[in-house]
C-alpha positions as CSV (number, residue, x, y, z in Angstrom):
1,X,44.6,18.1,-1.9
2,X,43.6,17.7,-5.5
3,X,39.8,18.0,-6.3
4,X,38.7,16.3,-9.4
5,X,35.9,17.8,-10.8
6,X,33.9,15.7,-13.7
7,X,31.6,17.7,-15.7
8,X,28.4,16.2,-17.2
9,X,29.8,17.3,-20.7
10,X,32.7,15.0,-20.3
11,X,30.0,11.8,-20.0
12,X,28.7,10.3,-23.4
13,X,26.3,7.8,-24.1
14,X,24.7,6.3,-27.1
15,X,22.1,8.6,-28.8
16,X,18.8,9.2,-27.5
17,X,15.3,10.4,-29.1
18,X,16.0,13.9,-30.0
19,X,19.8,13.5,-30.6
20,X,20.8,15.8,-33.8
21,X,21.6,12.8,-36.2
22,X,20.7,9.1,-36.1
23,X,23.6,6.9,-34.5
24,X,25.4,10.2,-33.1
25,X,26.7,10.1,-29.6
26,X,24.8,12.5,-27.3
27,X,26.1,13.7,-24.0
28,X,24.3,13.0,-20.8
29,X,23.1,16.6,-20.7
30,X,21.2,16.3,-24.1
31,X,19.8,12.9,-23.0
32,X,18.7,13.8,-19.6
33,X,17.0,17.4,-21.0
34,X,15.2,15.2,-23.8
35,X,13.7,12.8,-21.1
36,X,12.8,15.8,-18.8
37,X,10.6,17.3,-21.7
38,X,9.0,14.2,-22.4
39,X,7.7,13.6,-18.6
40,X,8.1,16.6,-16.6
41,X,5.0,18.7,-18.1
42,X,2.9,15.5,-17.1
43,X,4.0,15.6,-13.1
44,X,1.3,17.0,-11.4
45,X,1.6,18.5,-7.5
46,X,-1.5,17.1,-5.4
47,X,-3.0,18.6,-2.1
48,X,-5.4,16.0,-1.0
49,X,-7.6,17.2,2.0
50,X,-8.1,13.9,4.3
51,X,-10.0,12.6,7.1
52,X,-8.2,11.2,10.0
53,X,-9.4,9.4,13.1
54,X,-5.8,8.4,14.5
55,X,-5.9,11.2,17.2
56,X,-8.9,10.1,19.2
57,X,-11.2,12.3,17.0
58,X,-12.3,13.3,13.6
59,X,-9.7,15.5,12.1
60,X,-9.0,17.1,8.6
61,X,-5.4,17.5,7.3
62,X,-4.0,18.7,4.0
63,X,-1.0,16.6,2.6
64,X,1.2,17.0,-0.2
65,X,2.3,14.4,-2.9
66,X,2.8,14.1,-6.5
67,X,1.2,12.4,-9.5
68,X,1.9,11.5,-13.2
69,X,-0.7,12.1,-15.9
70,X,-0.9,9.0,-18.1
71,X,-3.5,9.7,-20.6
72,X,-4.4,13.2,-22.3
73,X,-8.0,13.1,-20.6
74,X,-6.4,13.7,-17.2
75,X,-5.9,10.3,-16.0
76,X,-3.1,10.3,-13.5
77,X,-1.5,7.7,-11.2
78,X,-0.1,8.2,-7.6
79,X,0.3,6.4,-4.3
80,X,-2.6,5.2,-2.4
81,X,-1.0,6.6,0.6
82,X,-1.3,10.2,-1.0
83,X,-4.9,10.2,-1.6
84,X,-6.1,7.9,1.2
85,X,-9.2,8.9,3.1
86,X,-9.3,12.1,0.8
87,X,-12.2,14.0,0.6
88,X,-11.0,16.6,-1.7
89,X,-7.9,16.4,-4.3
90,X,-6.3,19.3,-5.2
91,X,-4.0,19.4,-8.4
92,X,-1.7,21.9,-10.0
93,X,-0.4,21.1,-13.3
94,X,2.9,21.9,-14.8
95,X,1.6,24.9,-16.7
96,X,-0.3,26.4,-13.8
97,X,-3.8,25.0,-14.4
98,X,-5.4,24.1,-10.8
99,X,-8.0,21.4,-11.2
100,X,-9.6,19.2,-8.7
101,X,-9.5,15.5,-9.5
102,X,-12.0,12.2,-8.4
103,X,-10.6,8.8,-7.5
104,X,-10.9,6.2,-9.8
105,X,-9.8,3.5,-7.7
106,X,-7.1,2.6,-5.0
107,X,-5.1,-0.5,-4.1
108,X,-3.4,-0.4,-0.5
109,X,-1.5,-3.6,-1.3
110,X,0.6,-2.2,-3.8
111,X,0.1,1.6,-2.6
112,X,-1.4,2.4,-6.0
113,X,-3.9,4.9,-6.9
114,X,-5.8,6.1,-10.1
115,X,-7.4,9.6,-10.3
116,X,-8.8,11.8,-13.1
117,X,-8.3,15.5,-13.3
118,X,-11.7,17.5,-13.7
119,X,-11.4,19.1,-17.3
120,X,-13.5,21.7,-19.2
121,X,-14.7,20.5,-22.8
122,X,-12.0,19.6,-25.0
123,X,-9.5,20.2,-22.4
124,X,-6.4,17.9,-22.6
125,X,-3.1,17.3,-20.5
126,X,0.2,16.5,-21.0
127,X,0.6,12.6,-20.7
128,X,3.8,10.4,-19.9
129,X,4.4,7.1,-21.4
130,X,4.8,3.9,-19.0
131,X,8.0,2.0,-19.8
132,X,8.9,-1.6,-19.3
133,X,10.4,-2.0,-16.0
134,X,11.7,-5.4,-17.2
135,X,14.3,-3.8,-19.2
136,X,16.2,-1.5,-16.4
137,X,19.5,-2.7,-15.2
138,X,21.7,-1.9,-12.3
139,X,23.6,1.5,-12.9
140,X,21.0,2.9,-15.3
141,X,20.8,6.5,-14.9
142,X,17.2,7.6,-13.6
143,X,15.3,10.7,-12.7
144,X,13.0,11.2,-9.8
145,X,10.3,13.9,-10.4
146,X,7.6,15.2,-7.9
147,X,7.0,18.1,-5.3
148,X,9.5,17.0,-2.4
149,X,8.5,18.8,1.0
150,X,5.6,20.4,-1.0
151,X,7.8,22.3,-3.4
152,X,5.5,22.1,-6.6
153,X,7.9,20.7,-9.4
154,X,11.3,19.5,-8.8
155,X,13.9,17.0,-10.3
156,X,16.6,14.7,-9.0
157,X,19.1,12.2,-10.7
158,X,20.6,9.2,-9.6
159,X,21.3,5.6,-10.7
160,X,19.3,2.0,-10.3
161,X,20.9,0.5,-7.2
162,X,18.6,-2.9,-7.5
163,X,15.8,-3.7,-9.9
164,X,14.2,-6.6,-7.7
165,X,14.3,-5.3,-4.2
166,X,12.3,-7.4,-1.5
167,X,11.1,-5.2,1.0
168,X,9.6,-7.3,4.1
169,X,5.9,-6.4,5.2
170,X,5.8,-4.3,1.6
171,X,6.4,-6.9,-1.0
172,X,3.1,-9.0,-0.8
173,X,2.6,-8.8,-4.8
174,X,5.5,-6.7,-6.1
175,X,9.3,-6.2,-5.7
176,X,10.5,-2.7,-5.8
177,X,13.2,-0.7,-7.9
178,X,15.7,0.9,-5.5
179,X,17.4,4.1,-6.5
180,X,19.8,6.7,-4.8
181,X,18.0,9.5,-6.8
182,X,16.7,11.9,-3.9
183,X,13.2,11.2,-2.8
184,X,11.5,13.1,0.1
185,X,8.3,13.3,1.7
186,X,6.1,15.0,-1.1
187,X,7.7,12.9,-4.0
188,X,5.3,10.1,-3.3
189,X,3.1,9.3,-6.2
190,X,5.8,11.0,-8.6
191,X,7.5,9.3,-11.8
192,X,11.0,7.4,-11.7
193,X,12.1,8.0,-15.1
194,X,14.7,6.5,-17.5
195,X,17.0,8.2,-20.0
196,X,14.6,7.5,-23.1
197,X,11.6,9.6,-21.2
198,X,9.8,6.6,-20.1
199,X,8.3,6.2,-16.7
200,X,9.7,3.1,-15.2
201,X,8.4,3.3,-11.8
202,X,6.3,5.4,-9.2
203,X,8.1,7.0,-6.5
204,X,6.8,5.7,-3.0
205,X,9.1,4.9,-0.2
206,X,12.4,6.5,1.1
207,X,14.5,6.4,4.1
208,X,14.9,9.7,6.0
209,X,18.0,8.6,8.0
210,X,20.5,9.2,5.1
211,X,22.1,7.2,2.3
212,X,19.7,7.9,-0.3
213,X,17.5,4.8,-0.2
214,X,14.9,5.2,-2.1
215,X,12.0,2.8,-3.6
216,X,9.7,2.8,-6.7
217,X,7.0,0.4,-7.7
218,X,7.8,-1.1,-11.0
219,X,6.1,0.2,-14.2
220,X,4.8,-3.4,-15.1
221,X,3.2,-3.4,-11.4
222,X,1.7,0.1,-12.2
223,X,0.2,-1.0,-15.7
224,X,-1.3,-4.2,-14.4
225,X,-2.9,-2.3,-11.2
226,X,-4.1,0.8,-13.2
227,X,-5.9,-1.5,-15.7
228,X,-7.8,-3.2,-12.8
229,X,-8.6,0.0,-11.2
230,X,-10.0,1.6,-14.5
231,X,-12.2,-1.5,-15.1
232,X,-13.3,-2.2,-11.6
233,X,-12.4,0.8,-9.3
234,X,-10.4,-1.6,-7.4
235,X,-8.3,-4.8,-7.6
236,X,-10.2,-7.9,-7.2
237,X,-8.0,-10.8,-5.6
238,X,-8.5,-14.3,-4.7
239,X,-7.5,-15.2,-1.1
240,X,-6.2,-18.5,-0.2
241,X,-4.8,-17.6,3.5
242,X,-1.3,-19.2,2.7
243,X,1.5,-17.3,3.9
244,X,4.6,-18.6,2.2
245,X,8.2,-18.4,2.9
246,X,11.4,-19.0,0.8
247,X,13.4,-22.2,0.9
248,X,16.6,-20.1,1.7
249,X,15.5,-17.7,4.3
250,X,19.2,-16.0,5.2
251,X,17.8,-13.6,7.8
252,X,15.9,-16.6,9.7
253,X,18.7,-19.0,9.1
254,X,16.5,-21.4,7.6
255,X,17.8,-23.3,4.6
256,X,15.6,-26.1,3.3
257,X,17.8,-28.7,1.5
258,X,15.9,-28.7,-1.9
259,X,15.6,-26.8,-4.9
260,X,11.8,-27.1,-5.6
261,X,8.6,-25.5,-4.1
262,X,8.1,-22.9,-1.3
263,X,7.5,-23.3,2.6
264,X,4.2,-22.9,4.2
265,X,5.1,-20.5,6.9
266,X,1.5,-20.5,8.2
267,X,-2.1,-20.2,7.4
268,X,-4.8,-17.6,8.4
269,X,-7.6,-18.9,10.9
270,X,-10.4,-19.9,9.1
271,X,-9.2,-19.3,5.6
272,X,-9.5,-21.7,2.5
273,X,-6.0,-23.1,3.2
274,X,-6.9,-24.1,6.6
275,X,-10.2,-25.7,5.8
276,X,-8.1,-27.5,3.0
277,X,-6.2,-29.0,5.8
278,X,-2.9,-27.3,5.0
279,X,-0.5,-26.3,7.8
280,X,2.7,-24.7,8.6
281,X,5.9,-26.4,7.8
282,X,4.4,-28.1,4.7
283,X,6.1,-27.7,1.3
284,X,4.1,-26.4,-1.5
285,X,5.2,-28.0,-4.9
286,X,2.5,-27.2,-7.4
287,X,-0.5,-25.5,-7.8
288,X,-2.9,-27.0,-10.6
289,X,0.0,-29.5,-11.8
290,X,2.0,-26.3,-12.4
291,X,5.4,-26.3,-10.5
292,X,6.1,-23.6,-7.6
293,X,9.5,-21.9,-7.4
294,X,10.3,-20.3,-4.3
295,X,13.7,-20.5,-3.6
296,X,14.3,-16.9,-2.4
297,X,12.5,-14.0,-1.0
298,X,12.6,-12.4,-4.7
299,X,10.1,-15.2,-5.8
300,X,7.5,-15.0,-3.0
301,X,5.8,-11.8,-4.4
302,X,5.4,-13.6,-8.0
303,X,4.0,-16.5,-6.5
304,X,1.6,-14.6,-4.0
305,X,0.0,-12.7,-7.3
306,X,-0.1,-16.1,-9.4
307,X,-2.3,-17.2,-6.3
308,X,-4.3,-14.1,-6.3
309,X,-5.4,-14.1,-10.0
310,X,-7.2,-17.7,-9.5
311,X,-11.0,-17.7,-10.1
312,X,-12.9,-16.8,-6.9
313,X,-15.1,-20.0,-5.9
314,X,-13.5,-22.3,-8.3
315,X,-11.3,-25.1,-6.6
316,X,-7.9,-25.5,-7.2
317,X,-5.5,-28.4,-6.5
318,X,-2.3,-27.8,-4.5
319,X,0.5,-30.6,-4.3
320,X,2.2,-30.6,-1.1
321,X,4.9,-32.5,0.9
322,X,4.3,-33.3,4.6
323,X,7.1,-33.5,6.9
324,X,9.2,-31.2,5.1
325,X,11.8,-30.2,7.9
326,X,12.3,-33.8,8.7
327,X,11.2,-37.5,9.1
328,X,9.6,-39.3,6.0
329,X,8.3,-37.1,3.0
330,X,4.7,-37.8,2.0
331,X,3.5,-35.8,-1.3
332,X,-0.5,-35.4,-1.2
333,X,-2.9,-33.1,-2.7
334,X,-5.1,-30.8,-1.4
335,X,-8.2,-29.0,-2.8
336,X,-8.4,-25.4,-2.0
337,X,-11.3,-22.9,-3.0
338,X,-10.1,-19.4,-3.0
339,X,-12.6,-16.6,-1.7
340,X,-12.5,-13.0,-2.4
341,X,-10.1,-10.9,-0.4
342,X,-12.2,-8.2,1.1
343,X,-11.4,-4.7,2.1
344,X,-8.0,-4.3,3.7
345,X,-9.4,-1.9,6.2
346,X,-12.3,-1.5,8.2
347,X,-15.0,1.8,8.4
348,X,-14.4,4.3,11.1
349,X,-16.6,6.6,13.4
350,X,-16.0,9.4,15.9
351,X,-17.2,9.2,19.1
352,X,-16.5,12.9,19.9
353,X,-18.2,13.4,23.3
354,X,-16.3,10.5,24.5
355,X,-12.9,11.3,23.2
356,X,-12.3,7.9,21.2
357,X,-12.5,6.8,17.6
358,X,-13.8,3.4,16.6
359,X,-12.9,1.1,13.9
360,X,-14.4,-2.1,12.3
361,X,-12.2,-5.2,12.8
362,X,-10.8,-6.3,9.4
363,X,-9.3,-9.9,9.0
364,X,-6.7,-8.7,6.7
365,X,-5.6,-5.4,8.7
366,X,-6.6,-6.6,12.3
367,X,-5.8,-10.3,12.0
368,X,-5.3,-10.8,15.6
369,X,-8.6,-9.0,16.8
370,X,-10.3,-10.7,14.3
371,X,-9.3,-14.0,15.8
372,X,-11.1,-12.8,19.1
373,X,-13.9,-11.2,17.6
374,X,-15.0,-11.5,13.8
375,X,-17.3,-8.6,12.6
376,X,-16.7,-6.4,15.8
377,X,-15.4,-3.0,16.4
378,X,-12.4,-1.7,18.3
379,X,-11.1,1.6,19.9
380,X,-9.0,3.1,17.2
381,X,-7.7,5.7,19.4
382,X,-8.3,7.9,22.3
383,X,-7.8,11.6,22.7
384,X,-5.4,12.6,25.4
385,X,-6.4,14.0,27.6
386,X,-9.9,13.1,27.1
387,X,-12.9,11.1,29.0
388,X,-11.9,7.5,27.4
389,X,-8.2,8.2,28.5
390,X,-9.5,9.1,31.9
391,X,-11.7,5.8,32.2
392,X,-8.4,3.6,31.3
393,X,-9.8,2.7,27.9
394,X,-7.0,2.2,25.3
395,X,-6.5,1.7,21.3
396,X,-6.8,-1.8,20.4
397,X,-9.6,-2.7,23.0
398,X,-12.4,-4.7,21.4
399,X,-15.7,-3.1,22.3
400,X,-18.2,-5.9,23.2
401,X,-20.8,-4.0,24.9
402,X,-21.8,-0.5,25.8
403,X,-24.2,-0.2,28.7
404,X,-25.0,-3.8,28.2
405,X,-25.9,-3.5,24.7
406,X,-23.9,-5.8,22.3
407,X,-22.1,-4.1,19.3
408,X,-21.6,-6.1,16.2
409,X,-20.4,-3.4,13.8
410,X,-19.9,0.2,13.1
411,X,-23.7,1.0,12.5
412,X,-24.6,-0.2,15.9
413,X,-22.1,1.6,17.8
414,X,-23.5,4.8,16.1
415,X,-26.9,4.0,17.3
416,X,-25.7,3.3,21.0
417,X,-23.8,6.4,20.8
418,X,-26.5,8.8,19.4
419,X,-29.2,7.3,21.5
420,X,-27.1,8.0,24.6
421,X,-26.3,11.5,23.8
422,X,-30.0,11.9,22.9
423,X,-31.0,11.1,26.7
424,X,-30.8,14.3,28.3
425,X,-32.1,12.9,31.7
426,X,-29.7,10.1,32.2
427,X,-26.5,10.1,34.3
428,X,-23.6,11.1,31.8
429,X,-21.9,7.7,32.4
430,X,-21.7,4.9,30.3
431,X,-20.2,1.4,31.0
432,X,-17.6,-0.4,28.3
433,X,-17.3,-4.0,28.5
434,X,-13.9,-4.5,26.4
435,X,-11.7,-7.4,25.2
436,X,-8.1,-6.8,26.0
437,X,-5.8,-9.6,25.3
438,X,-8.3,-12.1,25.3
439,X,-9.7,-11.1,28.8
440,X,-12.9,-9.2,29.6
441,X,-12.3,-5.7,31.1
442,X,-15.0,-3.0,32.5
443,X,-14.6,0.5,32.4
444,X,-16.9,3.4,33.2
445,X,-16.5,6.3,31.0
446,X,-17.6,9.8,32.6
447,X,-18.4,12.0,29.6
448,X,-19.7,15.3,31.8
449,X,-16.2,16.7,31.7
450,X,-15.5,18.7,28.4
451,X,-12.0,18.6,26.7
452,X,-11.3,21.3,24.1
453,X,-13.7,20.9,21.2
454,X,-15.6,18.0,21.9
């Protein structure tokens, strides 16, 4: 059997920055080395300490991630999921400097966050440059940089497999760059770099099942979101409640015979779209007179982004077509007033003595629970073994009352919990009235037993 070995020295590409002579060819080794020198010093290893409530109690855990410094004053981009719930962010710069960082802002919808490393007077940091992700092409060489498995600095090479990848459930406002460069846990937040030494994406997702499937957030999305985070500390979006679907949906075997508009797959209960009389099955043709294009899945994120940028509280006119799936079509106009999209996650509270954690119902994170109980609280998780588990309580139960006292939010739950524990004369039992699957249930929680550190 013959084994054919192709060395990097055998590959030659057009000259890159740093080539010895203008216009002279440079082999791949030189190009990659130049790109590495431009960006690798700006890669930062992150070790945030985060608070978690998903085990039925408040726990602090240390995670590992990556980031890339984008300004000499220490501003760095990373993933939202790397610094989510972080109470401390420890950073290691490439030259060995250890610094803490503060969170400027984060955006769950695009999985991006902006942090700033603390610095001494006059101190600067190496910074990378954001490129233009619209110019990348399939087959182009890229490098993934970061801290896989907590190994502080690492580099892997691959190609761009797809420049506009739609990921169901993760592509509300942006598409993704797919690459076969090796990305592992810990690489999250690190840069995806082209051969010109520009950051074309932020590594965020990877498949652990093999096949080198990895995904990065495009630099153009990073530039837009980081600008909003820098200005407002969050990304303020208009919310319409429209859920859109392409005209050609291969996976669902739905093919609308037309080449304009986007299908309304549904509307959120109580949303501006529902109040405007819009319903599932209609065809959205135009927004404020400008035609809408939603032929394929890849068109939907840009359309969602466009809707999210309308002024909050200012009516917009939507042109729609009813009976889009049969019957006589009727074109009509609806006036919709967008609301501000609020927080995408509710607050938390640890009822440690009862061995459960509470979370606020959020209309964006928990739409089904919000349908049953707007503004309420639900059991996020129960500890096993523990008092709540012994009482038959479950994660996802909406708490209506505790000992007959109604709950309307985290603070009312906190007051009831603290008052019950402060009463040393009472029997150590409380009655929970919960809503499970739309039905009321009653559970007696006995908190006399103690489990571990409760």
